[in-house]
C-alpha positions in Angstrom: 164.1 54.4 93.6 160.5 53.3 93.2 158.8 52.8 96.6 157.1 49.7 97.8 153.6 50.9 97.1 151.2 49.0 99.2 147.9 47.5 98.0 145.9 47.5 101.2 143.7 44.5 101.9 140.3 45.5 103.4 139.7 44.2 106.9 136.5 43.5 108.8 137.0 46.3 111.3 138.4 49.2 109.2 138.0 52.5 111.0 135.7 54.9 109.2 138.5 57.3 108.3 140.4 54.4 106.7 137.6 53.3 104.4 138.0 53.4 100.7 135.2 56.0 100.3 136.6 58.2 103.0 140.1 58.1 101.5 138.8 58.8 98.0 136.9 61.8 99.3 140.0 63.2 101.0 142.1 62.8 97.9 139.4 64.5 95.8 139.2 67.3 98.4 142.9 68.1 98.0 142.5 67.8 94.2 139.9 70.6 94.3 142.4 73.1 95.9 143.9 74.8 92.9 146.8 76.2 94.9 148.3 72.9 95.9 150.2 72.1 92.7 151.7 75.6 92.8 152.8 75.0 96.4 154.5 71.7 95.6 156.3 73.3 92.7 157.5 76.1 94.9 158.7 73.6 97.5 160.7 71.7 95.0 162.1 74.8 93.3 163.1 76.6 96.4 164.6 73.7 98.3 166.0 71.5 95.6 163.9 68.5 96.9 163.1 66.1 94.1 159.7 64.9 95.4 157.0 66.8 97.4 153.5 65.6 98.3 150.4 66.3 100.3 149.5 63.0 102.1 146.4 61.9 104.0 147.7 60.0 107.0 145.6 58.0 109.4 146.5 55.4 112.0 146.4 52.8 109.3 147.0 54.4 106.0 149.3 56.7 104.1 147.8 58.0 100.8 149.2 60.6 98.4 146.7 63.3 97.6 148.9 65.4 95.3 152.5 65.0 94.2 155.3 66.9 92.5 157.7 64.2 91.3 161.0 65.4 89.7 163.0 62.2 90.5 160.7 59.4 89.2 159.9 58.4 92.8 157.0 56.5 91.3 154.1 57.6 93.4 151.0 59.4 92.0 147.9 60.9 93.5 145.9 58.1 95.1 149.0 55.9 95.5 149.7 54.4 99.0 152.6 53.5 101.1 152.8 51.3 104.2 152.3 53.9 106.9 154.7 52.1 109.2 157.5 52.6 106.7 157.1 56.4 106.8 158.2 59.1 109.1 154.8 60.8 108.9 153.6 58.7 111.8 156.2 60.4 114.1 154.9 63.8 112.8 151.4 62.7 113.4 152.0 61.6 116.9 153.9 64.6 118.0 152.0 67.1 115.7 155.4 68.7 115.1 157.6 68.8 112.0 160.1 66.0 111.4 163.1 67.3 109.4 166.7 66.4 108.6 169.2 67.5 106.0 171.3 64.4 105.7 170.0 61.1 107.2 173.4 59.5 107.4 174.7 62.3 109.6 171.6 62.9 111.7 172.1 61.3 115.2 168.3 60.6 115.5 167.5 59.2 112.1 170.8 57.7 110.7 169.7 54.3 111.9 166.0 54.8 111.2 164.4 52.3 108.7 162.6 55.0 106.5 165.8 56.5 104.9 167.1 53.0 104.2 163.8 51.8 102.7 163.4 54.7 100.4 167.1 55.6 99.8 166.6 59.2 100.9 169.0 61.6 102.6 167.0 64.8 103.0 163.5 64.8 104.5 160.8 67.2 105.9 157.3 66.5 107.0 154.9 69.0 108.5 151.5 68.1 110.0 148.4 69.5 108.3 146.1 70.5 111.2 142.5 71.7 110.5 141.5 74.9 112.2 139.1 73.0 114.5 142.0 70.9 115.6 141.5 67.7 113.5 144.5 66.0 112.0 144.4 65.6 108.2 147.9 64.5 107.1 151.3 65.8 106.2 153.0 68.2 103.7 156.3 66.4 103.0 159.3 66.4 100.7 162.2 64.0 100.2 165.4 63.8 98.1 168.1 61.1 97.6 170.8 63.8 98.1 171.5 66.0 101.2 169.5 69.3 101.1 169.4 72.3 103.4 165.7 72.0 104.6 166.1 72.4 108.4 166.6 76.1 108.3 164.0 78.4 109.8 162.9 79.9 106.5 162.1 76.5 104.9 160.3 75.1 107.9 158.2 78.2 108.2 157.3 78.0 104.5 156.1 74.4 105.0 154.1 75.4 108.1 152.4 78.3 106.3 151.6 76.1 103.3 150.3 73.3 105.7 148.1 75.8 107.5 146.7 77.2 104.3 145.8 73.7 103.1 144.1 73.0 106.4 142.1 76.3 106.2 141.0 75.5 102.6 140.0 72.0 103.5 137.8 73.2 106.4 136.3 76.0 104.2 135.4 73.5 101.5 133.9 71.1 104.1 131.7 74.0 105.4 130.7 74.9 101.8 129.7 71.3 101.0 127.7 71.1 104.2 125.9 74.3 103.3 125.2 73.1 99.8 123.9 69.8 101.2 121.6 71.6 103.7 120.4 73.9 100.8 119.6 70.8 98.7 117.8 69.2 101.6 115.9 72.4 102.3 115.0 72.7 98.6 113.8 69.1 98.4 111.8 69.5 101.6 110.2 72.7 100.2 109.3 70.9 96.9 107.7 68.0 98.9 105.8 70.5 101.0 104.5 72.2 97.9 103.4 68.9 96.5 101.6 67.9 99.7 99.9 71.3 99.8 98.8 70.7 96.2 97.2 67.4 97.4 95.2 69.3 100.1 94.5 72.3 97.9 93.5 70.6 94.7 93.6 66.8 94.3 91.6 66.1 97.5 89.4 69.2 97.2 87.6 67.9 94.1 86.4 64.6 95.6 85.6 66.3 98.9 83.4 68.8 97.0 81.7 65.9 95.4 81.1 64.3 98.8 79.6 67.6 100.1 77.3 68.0 97.1 76.1 64.5 97.3 75.4 64.9 101.0 73.2 67.9 100.3 71.4 66.0 97.5 70.7 63.1 99.9 69.0 65.6 102.2 66.8 66.8 99.4 66.4 63.8 97.1 63.8 61.2 96.6 64.8 57.8 98.1 64.8 56.3 94.6 67.9 58.5 93.8 69.8 57.3 96.8 71.5 54.4 95.0 72.8 56.7 92.3 74.1 59.2 94.8 75.7 56.5 96.9 77.5 55.3 93.9 79.0 58.7 93.3 80.0 58.9 97.0 81.7 55.6 96.8 83.6 56.7 93.7 84.7 60.0 95.4 85.9 58.2 98.5 87.8 55.6 96.5 89.6 58.4 94.7 90.5 60.1 98.0 91.7 56.8 99.4 94.0 56.2 96.5 95.5 59.7 96.8 96.1 59.2 100.5 97.6 55.8 100.0 99.9 57.1 97.3 101.1 59.9 99.5 101.7 57.5 102.5 103.5 55.0 100.3 105.7 57.7 98.9 106.5 59.1 102.4 107.4 55.6 103.6 109.7 55.1 100.7 111.5 58.4 101.2 112.0 57.7 104.9 113.7 54.5 104.0 110.9 52.3 105.5 109.9 50.8 102.1 106.4 49.7 101.1 104.6 47.4 103.5 104.5 43.9 102.0 102.7 40.8 103.0 104.1 38.0 100.8 102.1 34.8 100.6 101.4 32.2 97.9 98.3 33.6 96.2 96.0 31.1 94.3 93.3 33.6 93.1 95.4 36.3 91.6 93.6 36.2 88.3 90.3 36.9 90.0 91.8 39.7 92.1 93.1 41.4 88.9 89.8 40.9 87.1 88.2 42.9 90.0 90.6 45.8 89.4 89.7 45.9 85.7 86.0 45.8 86.5 86.4 48.7 89.0 88.1 50.9 86.5 85.8 49.9 83.7 82.9 51.0 85.9 84.6 54.3 86.6 85.2 54.9 82.9 82.1 53.6 81.2 82.9 55.4 77.9 86.3 53.7 77.5 87.1 50.3 76.1 89.4 48.1 78.1 90.5 44.8 76.5 91.7 42.3 79.1 93.5 39.0 78.8 94.2 37.8 82.3 95.2 34.1 82.8 97.3 33.3 85.9 97.3 29.5 85.8 99.4 28.8 88.9 99.9 30.2 92.4 102.1 33.3 92.7 104.2 34.3 95.7 103.3 37.9 96.1 101.4 40.6 98.0 97.9 40.3 96.5 96.9 43.8 97.4 100.0 45.5 96.1 99.8 43.8 92.7 96.2 45.0 92.5 97.4 48.5 93.4 100.1 48.2 90.7 97.6 47.1 88.0 95.2 49.8 89.1 97.9 52.5 88.7 99.1 51.2 85.4 95.6 50.9 84.0 94.6 54.4 85.3 97.8 55.8 83.7 96.8 54.2 80.4 93.3 55.5 80.5 94.6 59.0 81.4 97.2 59.2 78.7 95.8 57.0 76.0 93.7 58.1 73.1 90.1 58.3 74.3 88.7 56.6 71.1 91.1 53.7 71.3 91.1 50.7 73.7 93.5 50.2 76.6 94.9 46.6 76.8 95.6 44.6 79.9 97.6 41.4 79.5 98.6 39.2 82.5 100.1 35.8 82.2 102.8 33.4 83.4 105.9 33.1 81.3 108.1 30.3 82.6 109.0 31.3 86.1 107.8 34.9 85.9 104.4 36.6 86.1 104.1 39.2 83.3 101.7 42.1 83.7 101.4 44.5 80.8 99.2 47.5 80.1 99.2 49.2 76.7 97.6 52.2 75.1 97.7 54.2 71.9 98.2 57.9 71.9 100.9 60.5 72.1 104.2 58.5 72.6 106.6 59.2 75.4 109.7 61.0 74.1 112.8 58.7 74.2 114.7 61.0 76.6 111.7 60.8 79.1 111.3 57.0 79.2 113.3 56.7 82.4 111.9 59.8 84.0 108.3 58.6 84.0 109.1 56.5 87.1 110.4 59.6 89.0 108.0 60.9 91.7 106.0 64.0 90.6 107.6 64.1 87.2 105.6 65.2 84.2 106.7 66.6 80.8 107.1 70.4 81.0 104.6 70.8 78.1 101.9 68.6 79.6 98.7 70.4 80.7 97.7 70.0 84.3 96.0 66.6 85.1 94.4 65.1 88.1 96.6 63.1 90.4 100.0 63.5 92.1 102.3 61.9 89.6 103.2 59.2 92.1 101.5 56.2 90.5 104.3 55.0 88.3 106.9 55.6 91.0 104.9 53.4 93.4 104.5 50.8 90.7 108.3 50.6 90.4 108.7 50.3 94.2 106.1 47.5 94.2 108.0 45.6 91.5 111.3 46.0 93.2 109.9 44.7 96.4 108.9 41.6 94.5 112.4 41.2 93.1 111.2 42.0 89.6 111.6 44.7 87.0 109.4 47.2 85.2 110.1 49.0 81.9 108.3 51.0 79.3 108.4 51.1 75.5 106.7 53.8 73.5 106.4 54.8 69.8 103.8 56.3 67.5 103.6 53.0 65.6 103.3 50.5 68.5 101.9 52.7 71.2 103.0 52.8 74.9 103.4 49.6 76.8 104.4 49.2 80.5 105.6 45.6 81.3 106.3 44.2 84.8 108.0 40.9 85.3 108.2 39.3 88.8 109.3 35.9 89.9 106.4 33.4 90.5 108.4 31.8 93.4 110.4 33.5 96.0 114.2 33.8 95.4 116.4 31.5 97.4 
């Protein structure tokens, strides 16, 4: 007596409660209530019914969430029936139990299509109502033979079990909402701490430099003004980068994405040379080996690719061995622009290769460094906005290499 289990076809205007994700969540919620299997066994054992189930019932779907099948009915958790072939719709509409001991003798249901479709005689279905009044589904049982299920004792047992399931569902929903709020609060607290760190440490250093340089300007000889101005420009550039990183991160977290101005750029190699020159001037004791050759126009955001190279190169200078060069290689490979920055030094542990692109992430053993830990995260967002990919390889033998590949032309 295997039922006609329906494979529902998605439609354009599916109500939210009928969506695949919503139904899957409801099935999982029942699965987490440890008492449900025991309830179904008690139902079958005390009534003689061969099949019992907790069903999620909406206006358009009937889905088994938990079953006790002693008669090979053929329905498992997650299985579905055509809701219009069931009697649960009647129970849902009336919010009252539907029950009969023998369909063939029942004046109301002897000609009903459900007993004929599923070859059943005894049937009981009790609505599961959540404490706040929402309708979840039904606690039901069937059998191909007549059974005494309409007595007060059996109906009361079903009502009590249905009420307990409703209470447990609402309790779990409240618990999950509380956990979600705690996670949101914890994330907000962590972000707040990071922004406070920006104000309290990362921005304080360049601001102190600006203050000191201003005092020197008041007291210095005019011939020193150029040197002091250079230090001021360096400090303000660093503050500007920190602020830009924070703003980009905030936009990404709020779902706005990074601002992009995509055009066909014909002087990208010159723009990237400027980035290398700037960082070379900021790190005069370090060797930067560059090989930049962009031989064709690239559809991109010129400023964002400069920002990405600046972040990757700054990362290489920070983490690479100070007595070894940092390499910059930018070229066109077929239909892709390839931008790579490499350095030699302590390799990244294999288990941390994916983590380096997470915001604020650093190895637990790493000593404090300047910066927010947002540079690589923002690089990844820039590459994604260009429909490209960014990955890293790292070993003691070959060093660490970050490689970005983005399409030269826009995708169709």
